[in-house]
C-alpha positions in Angstrom: -20.1 15.4 -3.2 -18.8 16.8 0.1 -15.1 16.6 1.1 -15.9 13.9 3.6 -17.6 11.8 1.0 -14.6 12.3 -1.3 -12.4 11.1 1.4 -14.4 7.9 2.0 -14.5 7.2 -1.8 -10.8 7.6 -2.2 -10.2 5.4 0.9 -12.6 2.6 -0.4 -10.9 2.6 -3.8 -7.5 2.4 -2.0 -8.6 -0.6 0.1 -9.9 -2.4 -3.0 -6.7 -2.0 -5.0 -4.4 -2.9 -2.1 -6.4 -6.0 -1.4 -5.7 -7.4 -4.8 -2.0 -6.5 -4.9 -0.6 -9.1 -2.4 -2.2 -12.0 -4.3 -0.6 -10.9 -7.6 2.7 -10.4 -5.8 2.6 -14.0 -4.6 2.2 -15.2 -8.2 5.2 -13.1 -9.2 7.4 -14.4 -6.4 7.0 -17.9 -7.8 9.3 -16.8 -10.6 11.8 -14.5 -8.8 13.5 -13.6 -5.5 12.2 -11.1 -3.0 15.2 -8.9 -3.7 14.5 -8.6 -7.4 10.8 -8.1 -6.7 11.6 -5.2 -4.3 13.7 -3.5 -7.0 11.0 -3.9 -9.7 8.4 -2.6 -7.2 10.2 0.6 -6.6 11.1 1.2 -10.3 7.5 0.6 -11.3 6.2 3.2 -8.8 8.8 5.8 -10.0 7.8 5.3 -13.7 4.1 5.4 -12.8 4.6 8.7 -10.8 6.3 10.3 -13.8 3.7 9.2 -16.3 0.9 10.3 -13.9 2.5 13.7 -13.7 2.7 14.0 -17.4 -0.9 12.9 -18.0 -2.2 15.3 -15.3 0.2 18.1 -16.5 1.5 18.4 -12.9 5.0 17.2 -13.3 6.7 15.6 -10.4 9.1 17.5 -8.2 12.0 16.1 -6.1 11.8 17.1 -2.4 15.3 16.8 -0.9 14.5 17.2 2.8 15.4 15.4 6.0 11.9 14.1 6.6 11.6 12.8 3.1 15.0 11.0 3.3 13.9 9.4 6.7 10.6 8.2 5.3 12.4 6.8 2.3 14.8 4.8 4.5 11.9 3.4 6.5 9.9 2.7 3.3 12.8 0.8 1.7 13.0 -1.5 4.8 9.2 -1.9 4.6 9.3 -2.9 0.9 12.2 -5.4 1.5 10.5 -7.1 4.5 7.2 -7.1 2.6 8.5 -9.2 -0.2 10.5 -11.5 2.2 7.2 -12.2 4.1 5.2 -12.7 1.0 7.8 -15.3 -0.2 7.3 -17.3 3.1 3.6 -16.8 4.0 0.3 -16.9 2.1 -1.3 -13.6 1.0 -4.0 -14.1 3.6 -1.5 -14.5 6.5 0.4 -11.4 5.3 -2.8 -9.4 5.0 -4.0 -10.2 8.5 -0.6 -9.6 10.1 -0.5 -6.3 8.2 -3.3 -5.1 10.5 -0.7 -4.7 13.2 -0.1 -1.4 11.5 -2.7 0.2 13.8 -0.9 -1.2 16.9 2.4 0.0 15.7 1.0 3.4 14.8 -0.3 3.9 18.3 2.9 2.8 19.9 5.0 5.0 17.7 2.7 8.0 18.5 3.5 7.4 22.2 7.3 7.3 21.7 7.7 9.8 18.8 4.8 12.2 19.5 4.7 11.9 23.3 1.0 10.8 23.2 -0.4 8.9 26.2 -2.0 5.5 26.0 -5.1 4.6 27.9 -5.9 1.4 29.7 -8.6 0.7 27.1 -6.0 1.0 24.3 -3.6 -1.2 26.1 -6.2 -4.0 26.5 -7.2 -3.9 22.8 -3.6 -3.8 21.6 -2.9 -6.9 23.7 -6.0 -8.7 22.3 -4.9 -7.7 18.8 -1.5 -9.2 19.3 -3.0 -12.4 20.7 -5.4 -12.6 17.8 -2.6 -12.3 15.3 -0.7 -15.1 16.7 -3.7 -17.3 17.0 -4.4 -16.8 13.4 -0.9 -17.7 12.1 -0.2 -20.5 14.6 -0.8 -23.9 13.0 -0.7 -25.8 16.3 2.5 -27.7 15.4 6.0 -26.9 14.4 5.1 -25.8 10.8 4.5 -22.2 11.7 6.9 -20.1 9.6 8.4 -17.9 12.3 10.8 -16.0 10.0 7.8 -15.1 7.7 5.8 -13.9 10.7 8.7 -11.7 11.9 9.3 -10.3 8.4 5.5 -9.5 8.1 5.6 -7.7 11.5 8.7 -5.8 10.5 7.3 -4.6 7.2 4.2 -3.4 9.0 6.2 -1.5 11.6 8.3 0.3 9.0 5.3 1.2 6.9 3.7 2.7 10.0 6.8 4.6 10.7 6.9 5.8 7.0 3.4 7.1 7.2 4.1 9.2 10.3 6.6 11.1 8.2 4.3 11.2 5.2 1.6 12.7 7.3 4.1 15.4 8.4 5.0 16.0 4.7 1.4 16.2 3.6 0.7 19.1 6.0 3.1 21.2 4.0 0.8 21.1 0.9 3.2 19.1 -1.2 2.0 17.1 -4.1 1.0 13.6 -3.2 2.5 12.3 -6.4 5.7 14.2 -5.9 6.1 12.8 -2.3 5.6 9.3 -3.7 8.1 10.0 -6.5 10.7 11.4 -4.1 10.2 8.7 -1.6 10.7 5.9 -4.1 13.7 7.6 -5.9 15.5 7.6 -2.5 14.2 4.1 -1.7 15.7 2.9 -4.9 19.1 3.7 -3.6 18.7 1.6 -0.5 17.0 -1.3 -2.4 19.9 -1.3 -4.9 22.3 -1.7 -2.1 20.3 -4.6 -0.7 20.0 -6.3 -4.1 23.8 -5.8 -4.8 24.9 -7.2 -1.4 22.4 -10.1 -1.7 24.2 -11.2 -4.9 21.0 -10.9 -6.9 21.9 -8.0 -9.3 23.6 -10.1 -12.0 21.6 -13.3 -11.7 18.6 -14.5 -13.7 15.7 -12.0 -13.3 13.0 -14.6 -14.0 10.5 -14.8 -16.9 8.2 -12.2 -18.4 5.2 -13.6 -16.5 6.9 -13.2 -13.1 8.1 -9.6 -13.9 4.6 -8.7 -15.2 2.9 -9.9 -12.0 5.3 -7.8 -9.8 4.8 -4.7 -12.0 1.0 -5.1 -11.8 1.0 -5.6 -8.1 3.4 -2.7 -7.5 1.2 -0.4 -9.6 -2.0 -1.4 -7.7 -0.5 -1.3 -4.2 2.6 0.9 -4.3 1.2 3.6 -6.7 -2.5 3.6 -7.2 -3.5 2.4 -3.8 -1.0 4.8 -2.1 -2.1 7.8 -4.2 -5.7 7.2 -3.3 -4.8 6.9 0.4 -2.9 10.2 0.3 -5.9 11.8 -1.3 -8.2 10.3 1.3 -6.0 11.7 4.1 -6.6 15.2 2.8 -10.2 14.9 3.7 -10.3 12.3 6.5 -8.6 12.0 9.8 -6.2 9.1 9.9 -8.2 7.3 12.6 -11.3 7.4 10.5 -9.6 6.2 7.4 -8.1 3.3 9.3 -11.5 1.9 10.3 -12.4 0.9 6.8 -8.8 -0.3 6.2 -9.1 -2.6 9.3 -11.4 -4.9 7.3 -9.1 -5.1 4.2 -7.7 -8.5 5.2 -11.2 -10.0 5.0 -11.5 -8.9 1.4 -8.0 -10.2 0.7 -8.9 -13.6 2.3 -12.0 -13.9 0.1 -10.0 -13.0 -3.1 -7.0 -15.3 -2.3 -8.9 -18.3 -0.9 -9.4 -20.1 -4.3 -5.6 -19.8 -5.0 -4.2 -20.1 -1.5 -6.7 -21.9 0.7 -6.0 -22.0 4.4 -7.3 -24.5 6.9 -10.2 -23.0 8.8 -9.9 -23.8 12.5 -11.7 -22.5 15.6 -8.5 -20.9 16.7 -8.1 -19.0 13.4 -11.7 -17.8 13.7 -11.1 -16.6 17.2 -7.8 -15.0 16.1 -9.6 -13.1 13.3 -12.3 -11.9 15.6 -9.8 -10.7 18.2 -7.6 -9.0 15.7 -10.2 -7.2 13.5 -12.4 -6.5 16.5 -9.6 -5.0 18.5 -8.3 -2.9 15.6 -11.9 -1.6 15.0 -12.3 -0.7 18.7 -8.9 1.1 18.8 -10.0 3.4 16.0 -13.7 3.8 16.6 -13.2 5.6 19.9 -11.3 8.4 18.2 -14.2 8.8 15.8 -16.8 9.1 18.4 -14.8 11.7 20.3 -13.9 13.9 17.4 -15.8 15.7 14.7 -14.7 14.9 11.2 -13.5 17.8 9.1 -11.3 18.2 6.0 -7.6 18.6 6.6 -6.4 22.2 6.3 -3.0 23.7 6.1 -1.0 22.6 9.1 -3.4 19.9 10.2 
């Protein structure tokens, strides 16, 4: 198996595990608050990272660096807003709004990496935004605006987090150790949030709810993320993102029996605009660049 094939395999497995996670999270949030779910999510990832290090005999290391601290801060905000949005929206809505990740990644690359944006990219980003709002708009006053805002915020902060992760990966650090360090620092910020929200000493729900959050956290926060980190060692980010652009469709299929949504012409148009625009934003980079495995400093 070539390095490129390894990258695509890791990426596909990551997409599959992350498509299941939001549905399981929704089940867990029926029994506990988003604040508690955020805390359980981070603790689960930390424990999984330590156990994975023991099993693979590559014990985790703690990287105390400025970039790691910054990505942990952004990650903690992403985790908090993720569970807030999951509590207010259906898994399908959260999944499709999560595709704004690509839009935010491009915008952040402009402001943080001083990259230029073309007219073509501007058009497709505008269409993606339009498609997203067509999908979540119910045509009356029942659209959950706070849920939509939280979903966009979690997507923005995860995009910001991955910019710093990409910088850290170029230094040949262990994927598992970066994940471990990230979540250890994230735990501090989440603990502050849980404490000030008054949730620390209240009822933590039943065993079923906790179990659902632990399972979803393992699938998305640990396994799916580790697989993505491994994929990025062999694939350029833009290439990996093409496959990930279609993950909401998989999530919609899995979630529909449990959280059916009304299928309208506007939702269909919104899905086509959103997924199509995200695909076109990434496919151009692939056709203009030759794929090669990431090397030191890439």
